[in-house]
N, C-alpha and C positions, 0 to 999 in steps of 0.2 A: 504493500499500499504506499502510495506517495504522500508525503506530508505536505500539506498546503502551506506556503509561505505566509507568515503573519506580517511580513515587513510592511506592506502597503497599509494595513490597519494601524500597526504601531506607529508608522511614520506620520500618518494623517492625524491620529489622536494626539501626537506630540505638538503638532502645529496648534491644534485646539487648545491644549493645556498651556502652551507658551503664550498664546493670546490672553487667556484668562489670567494667567500670572502677571502679564504685562499690565492689564487693567487693574488688578488688585493690589499690586506692590509697587511702591515708589522705587524708581531707579532700577527696574528689572533688567537683567542682562544674561542671556544664555552664555555660559563659559564652556560647556562640553556637552555633546550628545553622542551616545553610543547605542546604536540599534543593533541588538543581538538576535539570535534565532527566536527566542521566546519572550524577551522583555527588552526594555529600554532603560538606560541609565542617563539621567538628565541632570546635569549640574548647572547651577545658576546663582547669581548674586543679586541682592536687592539692597537699597539704602535702609529700608525698614520693612520688616515682615509684620503685617497687622495680625493681632492675636486671633482674629476670627478665621484665619487661613488655616484650615485643617485638612488632613488627608481626605476625610469624609466629605467636606464641603467641595474640594477640588474634584473628587470623583463625581459627585452629583452634578456639578456644573458641566464637566466634560460629557457625561452620559446624557444630559439634557440636550446638549447641542447635537450629539450623535443621533439622537432619537428624532431630530427634526427633518431627517432625510434630505440633507443639503447637497446640492450638486457640487462636485470638485472638478474644476475645470483647469486644464493645462494649456498654456499658450507660450509662444516665443516672441521676444521683442529684441530690437537692437538695444544695445547698452544705453544709447541716448534716450530711446523711447521709454525704457524702464525707469531711468532717472526722472524723466518728465512726468511720469505718473506717480512718482513718489516711492518707488521700491528701493528699500535699503540695500545697497550693493556693497556695503563695507566689508563683507566676508568673501565676496566674489573676486577672484584674482583679476587684475586690470587687463590681462591678456584675453579674457573671455569676452567676446563681442556679441554673441547671441545669448540672451538671458531667458532661461526657462522659468516662467511664472506659475505658481500653484495657487489657485484661487478657490478657497472654500467660501462660497458666496455669502457675503455679509458677515464673515467671521474672521478671516485671515487671508491675506494676500501677500505672498513673498516669493523671492527668488529661491528655487530649490531644484536640485538635480535628482532627488530620490523618488522611490516608487510610492504611489499613492492610490487610494480607492477611487472609484468614479463618483460615489455618493456616500454620505456618512452612514446611510442605512447598511452599507456593506461592512461596517465595523461592529463586531460583537461587543459585549460589555467591557468597558474600560475599568481597570482596577489598579490602584496604587498599593504596592506591597511594601514600600519603604518611603518614608519622608523624614529626613534627618537634617540637622544643622551640622555642617562640617567645619565650620570656622567663623570668623567674624563676618556676618552678613552673607555667608556662603551656605548653600543648601543642596541636598541631592534627593531626587525623587527617582525611585525605580518603579516602573509600571508594566503592566502586561494586559493582554486581551484574553478574556475568558470566552472560549468558543462554547456556545451553548448547545 
């Protein structure tokens, strides 16, 4: 039996999680993202972590967005066009001239070369298995997708 790759589900759910963290936490910045076979390690920094940001709240918010059956569109733009529409290209090497944009309609739009689902309805239940403070204003979340 062939194992179905969870990468598109994991990667798309991390875009959603990152957008939620960006809205909830002052000074949010992703520092590292590792998509593994069965889970994702997501490291980030914030200026301040609000007390109400918990594993349970983040899971609920991600799963609420997933349940909305939102289309995920992928398109390509020239570097100049991507900059003109406000895409952050700070992590994209200057030598890259054609920018691939992943747009989770109304949720998150960013440059990304990874695999994604076509619709959030293609993502099973999102679960955070670890949410810890790693240092001064540094945090780590490990998440997975529970196939139902």
